[in-house]
N, C-alpha and C positions, 0 to 999 in steps of 0.2 A: 501680325506680331500680337501675343496674348494681352488682354486689357492688362494682367496682374503685371506683367514683365514691361509693358508700358510705364505703369504706375511706379514701379521699382527704379525707374532709370534715372541714374541722378543728374545727367546732363540735361533732361527735361525739365526738373526742378531747379538747377540752378539757371539754365535759361530762361526759365518763367521769372524767377527772382530779379534775375538781370533788366529783362525786358519790363516787367511791372515797376521797378525804382525808374528806368529810364523814361517810361511815357508818363508815369503817375507820382512822382516824386512830390508834388504840391498836396498829395494826401497825406504825407505824413509833416505838413505846416504844424497840426496842432502837438505832435507829440517834440519837435524841434524847439517850439515856443516853449512847452513845459520844460523842457530839458536847459534850454539856454534864455532866461527869460530877458536879461540884458542886453541880447544880440539881436539887431533889426538890419535888414532883413535876415530871415534863417532860410530861405531858400534861394540858391542863385537864380537871378533874374535878369543877367545881362544878356544872356542868348540860351535857348532850349535846351535839354539835354539832349533830346535827338539830334540838332544840327552839330552838338560837341561831338556827338558818338559817330556821326558821319564824317566829320572832317579828321577825328581820330583815327578812323577806319579806313582813310584814304592816307593818311601818311604813312600807316603800318603797311597797307597793301602794296602801295608804290614802291617803298624801300625795301620791302621784303620779296617781292616779286623780281626786283632787279638783283637782290644779294643772290637768291636762290639760279637766276639765270647765269650771274658772273658765278657763284661759287661751284656750281655742277658744270661749268665747263671749265673752269681751272680743276677743279678735280678730273675730270676725263682727261684736258692734256697731260697734265703732268704724270698719270699713270700710263700713258701712250711711250712708245720707245723714244719719240722724239722730244716730247715732253719731259722727260724724265731728269735730264741735267738742271733744270729748271726748278725742280721740285722744294730743294732748300730753300730759294728765293722766293717761292710764291709763299710756302709757309711762314715765312719769315715776314713777308709783308702784310699778311691776314692777320699774322699774329699783332702787331703793332697795332693795325686798325682796332682789334678788340681792346687792348690794354690803353690805348688813347681815349682818356676820359670823352664821351659825348660833349661833356659842357665846354671841353677845350676846343674839339671840331666847330662846335658853334660860336667860339669865341674868334676862331680864325677865318671861319665862312662867311661870318655877319658883314665884316666889311669889304668883302669881296664880291659878295651876289646879293648885300640886302637882307634885311628882317624878313621873317613870314615862312613858309611852308618848305624853301627850297632848300637853306640851311639844314632843318631839322631834318630831312627827307637823306642828305648825305651823311649826317651822322648816324642816322639807322644804319644807311648801307653800308659803312663801314665797320660798325659795331657789329652787326650780323654775319659779316661773311666768315668768320673763323671755324663756327660749328658748322656750317655747310660743307665748307671745304674739308673739313677734317673727316666728318662724317662721309661726303661722296669718297674720299681717298680709302676711307677702310670698309664700305660696301664694296667699291669696284675691287681692291685687292681681295677681297673675300671671296671673289667666286671663284669656287675650285676650278684648279687646272685642267683637271679630266673634262669638267664639263666647257672648257674652252677649248681643248683639244678635239670634244666633239663636234663642238661647232664649226671648227676649221676642217675636220673631216666630213661633214654635209658639203662642205662647199662655199660656206658662206664668207663676203669680204670680210675686212677688220670693221669697216661703217655697220655691216650686218649684223656682224656679233656683237656689235656694241648696244644696238638699239634691239636687237631680238632677245638677248641673252643676259649682255652683263648688266645694263640698267634695271630691266624686271626684278633679277635677282637682289639688287644691291639696291631695290626702290625703298624697303622699309629701312633700313640703316641709313640712306640719304633722307627718308620723311622724319627721322627722327632728330637729325640737325637742322630742317627746316622748322621743324615744331619748336626746338629750342631757341633760334633766331626770332620765328615770330613772337615768342612770348616774351622774351627780353625786349624785343620792340615796342609791345603793347606797352610796357611798362616806362622805359626811356620814354617813349613820344611824348609823355607828360611833360618833359624840360623842354620841349618846343615851344610851350607858352612863353617861355622867358624871352624869346625872341619873338613873338608877335604872331607864332601861328596858333590857330583856333583849335584845342584838342579838350578832351576829359581834364587834362592838367590844368585849363585855365581857370577852375573854380578855386583849386588847390592854391595855385599862388595868388589869385585876386584875395583870396582870405587870409593868406598868410600876410597880405602887404595889410590888408583892414584888419586883420588882427578877429577876422570872423571866422571862429571854427567848424561852424555848420557847414560852410561853403568848402573847407577844407575835408571834411571827413564826408560829404556828398560826390567831392571829384574823385577822392582814393578808395571810397566803395566801389563805383562805377568800375574805376581802370581795373582794380584788382578782380572783379567780377567778369569783366572781358577776358582778363586774362585766362581767370581759369575755366572759362565756355570754352574758350579756342584751344585750350589744353587739353581737354578731355573730348574736345571733337576730333583732334590729332590723333588721339589715344584711340578714338572709335576707327577711325580709317588706318591706321596701323595696325590693329586686328584684323583688319578686314582683307587689305594685304597679307597679311602672313596666312590666314587663312585660303586666299587665293592660291597663293605660292606653294603652300601643303596640298590643295585640290591639284594645282597643275602637275 
C-alpha cells in the first residue's frame, strides 16, 4: 500500500487517536487542570483506561457474538420452508427485544442473576438481535432465484446451497446488520456500569455521581471513538466483501 494512501487513511488516524487517549490520558492532565481548576482529581484513577476498555470490549464481544450466532440462525430458519410459518413470531420477539429498554432489562435481570457483567450481556444480546435478523432475512431472500436454481441444477443439497451460495451472496447485507448491532452495543454497554459491570461507562457514571465533569468527558470520548473505529472497520470489511463478490 503506498505511503500516501496509508497517511490518508481515516481509520488509521482515528485509531491512533483512540489508542493515544486510551494509553496516554494522563498526558492531558495539565489541559484538564486548566479547563477545570476547581475539580480534583481531573483524571479518572480508580481503574486504568486500558482495563476499562478490555472489560468493555469483553461485554460487547460476548453479547455481539451470541446475537450474531442466534440472529443469523433465526434468519436462516425462517427463510427455509420448515421455518416460514414462524417468521411473524420470530420478527415480533426480536422487535420486542429491540424496543424493550436495556435499562428495563437490567432492572429485571439483576434480581434474578445478580450484579455485574451478566445482566449487561443479556441486555446487549436482546437489544442487538433485531438488525441482525432483519438483515439476515433480507440478504437471504435477496439471492436471485436463478442462482438458487443453478445451484440445484448442479446437484447441491439444501445445506450445500446455503453455505456455498446463499450465505456468501448475502454476506454483505448480513454484515451490515451485525455492524449496526455491534455499534449500538458499544454505546449501550456503558449503562452496564449502573449495575456493577466494569466498562468505559464507569468513569461517566462515577463522574455524574461525584459531579466531576472531566470523568464524564473522558469516558464519553473513549466510548465514542471506540464506536467510530469499530464502525469504520466494519465499513472497510464490507467494501472488501463487495469487491470479492464482484471479482467472483
